[in-house]
N, C-alpha and C positions, 0 to 999 in steps of 0.2 A: 503494500499499500505505500509506504514512504516513497518508493523507488517511483511508484506509478504518479503520484502526486508532483515529484520533483519534475518529470519527463514531461507532464501535461502544463505544469507551470511554465518550463523551459518553452513550451510550444505557443506559448501566449494567451492560455486559457485563465480567465479570471476564478472559475468555480472548479477549480482542479481537485480539491479535495472531495468535493460532493460527485463530481464526474467519476472519478475513480472509484469510488464508493459503488456507484451505480452501476460501474462495469465489473466490479468485482462481484456483486450479486448477481448479474447475468451469466458471469462465467462460471460461477460455483452454483446457482441455482438454490441458494439459500434465502431463507426469509431474512429480512433485518434483523429480527430477535435472534435467530439462531447464528448469524454472522457475529454478532457481538459475542455470543458466547464460546465460538470456535476460533476466535481471531487468534489465539495463541497455539492452536493446532497446525501441524505440517499441511501445507497445501497440497493435494493430489497432483501429480505431473502433468496429467491431461487439463485439469481445470488450471493449472498455473500457465501452459501453454495457450490456452483458450483467452486467459486474461491478458497475456502480453501481447497476443495478436489484437485483440481488442484496444489496449492503449496505444499500439502501433498505428492502427487505423486512426484513432483520435487524434495522436500526435501529427498526422497528416491533414488535419482539421476536417476529416470526413464528420458529419453532422452526428452526435450522440444518438439521435432519432433514427438514422439510417443503420447504425451498428446494432441497436438495441431491436430495431425493426417495429417500434411502435412509439405512440407519441400520445400523452393525454391531451384532450380537449373536451370543455366543459365537464360532463360526468363520464365522458366515453374514454376509452382506450383504442386508438385507432391504428391501423398497419400504415406504416409509411416506407415509401420506397424512392429511389432516385427519379421517379417518374411524376412524383408529385411534390407540391410544397408541403414542408412540414407546417402543420397548423400551428398558428400562434396565439398566445393569450390576448394580444389586440384585437384578433377577430372575433372573441367572444363578446365584444360590443355591440356586435350584429344580433347575435342571440339575446341579450339584454333589451335590446331596443325593441325586438319582436315581441317578446314575452310583456314589456309595457304597453305595447300597442294593442295587443290581443289578450286582455285580461283574463277572459274566459277559456282556460286551458282546455275545455271540453269543446270547443268549437271546431267543426269540421273545415279547418282551415286548408285551402288549396294552395301549394308553394311551389314557384319554380327557382331553382337554383342554376344560374347561369355560370359556365365555366367552374363545375364543382370541385375539381382536382380529386382529394382524398374522399370527398364527400362529407366533411366535418361539418359545415354549416348545416346543409339539409339533414343530416342524421341526428344532429344535435337538437335541431328543431322539434323534429319528428318524436324525439324521445321526450320531449316537453308536453307535446300535443298529441294525445292517444287516439284522437280521432281525425287527424290531420292526415293528408296524402300529398306525395311530392313528385316532382319531375325534376332530374337533372340532365344538365348536358355538360359535354366538354368536347373538343377537338381532338384530343389525345385518347387514343383508343387504350393506350396503357394505363392512362390516369383513370378511365371509366373501369376498367378492370379491378384497380385498387379499390375505387368507391364501391363496386358490386361486393367485394370481399369484405369491406367494411360494413355494409348492410348485413351481411350474414353474421359478423361479429357481433353486431349491436341488436340482432333479432329483428329488425325493420324491413326486411327484404318485401313484406306483403303490401307496403304502404309507399313504396318509392319505385319509381321507373327510372331508368338509364337510357340518355338517347345521345348517340354521337352527332356532332355539327358544330359548326361556327356559331358562336353566341347562341342566340335563340332562333337561328335559321330552322325552319319546319316545324317550328313550335305555334299552336294554336289554342285558342280557347281563352278563359278568362281565369285570373288567379286573384286570390286574395292576397298575395304575398309574393312579392320578387326579390330574390337576394342575389348578391354576387359579391366577390372577392376578385376582381379582374387583376391583370399586370398593371402596375402603376408607377414603376420606378423608370426615370429617363435612360435611354440608351447609354448615354455616356457615364452615367453614375453606376451603372451595373459593375464596370471595371475596378470601381473604387470600394466595392463592398467586400467584408470580409469573406474569407475562402469558402466558408460552410454555404454561403449563398452563391456566391460567384462561380466556384467550381461543381458544386453539387447538386443544386437544384435546378429544374428545368427553366431554361430562358424563356419558353414558350409562357410560362406562368409569371415572368417577372417583367418583361420588356414592355413597357407602356409607351413606346415611341419615344420621338425628340422630346417631347415636354413630360412624358410620363403619363399624361392625361388622354391619351390618343382613344382609348375604347370607349369612352365615358358619355360623349353625345349620342352615339349609336345605342349604347345601352339604356340611355334615358328615353330615347325614342321606341326601344323595344318595350320598355316598361310602360310607356303610354298606351302602346299597342295591345298590350296583354292584361293589364290590371282591369278587375272588376271596377265599377263605381264604388269609390269609398276604400279602394285597396290601397296598399302601401308598397312602396320600393325601399330598400335599404341596400346601399352599395358602399363597402370599405373603399377608404380614398388614402392616400399618402398624407404624412402629417402636416405637410406645407399646402395643400390642395384644396382647402375650405374654400377660400374666395373662388377658384376656378370652377369648382364644383357648385357653387351658389349660382354664378353667371350661367353657366351651361345649363343648370336647372331651369332659370328663367328663361333662356333661349328656347327651351324644349317646352314652354308654357306649363310648367309644373306649378303647384299651389302647395302651400303649407311645406314650405323646404325648411329643414333644420339641419345644423351640423352637432352632432354626438362627439363627445371626446371620450378617449380611452381612460384608463387608471392612471396613465401618466400626465393627462391633462392635454394631450394632443387631438386635433381634429383627427377622426378616424372614421366616421360612417356619415354619410348624408341620406337624411330621410325625406321622402318626396311623394306627393300624391299628384293626381292629375284630374281635371274637371272633366266631367262627361256630359 
């Protein structure tokens, strides 16, 4: 453990001790309680080799979620691979906003998640609304496979359908709630990001074009097309995109536009509805 913490610290990781512990738990398949009681016991050679391999991968800045194969999000534990973004706590702002907007958890809310990735948003929402149903789209077939596996993991396969396609192309019908966490990082900013993102996460899910705001005008128009009267759209945005998002929403003739902040106090979600 001491050696692993030193290696991970030298690789520039701030939470080296916690990450080393999590990697050791994964390599040894012990519970946290058993790990405490067995820390002074010799580590079996096979487990030690596995632990060393995990640490070596993390030293190369491969995301912890890729090494462990899972990432917690909301109340769920989701499968994660290199084909999807690792779900982040900031995105839970979307879930919180939806729960506030639809206080009746028993309502039969019909949801659309555009560019679903791992399925984190739609599955978290369905877990909170037992009578809701959802459709989730993604351009990446590999991402849709991960999302479908996560639907199985969370026992939600009977209430969600996955559809391949660009944004909401080919989607019809009327939805109570449209959500999305689209790519919103400016192309030239991508090369400045930490290796975990720049090297290991799918560029398709990150690159929002020259300004980073490229997808949003189209997404706002699609929300206007697909929302029921009284329906709501919630889109994650970059921390510095609040003003752009407000203007784009006005340009799309949205009403009741608001910007919601994440736990760090940054702009994180735009909420909008449309006159019908």
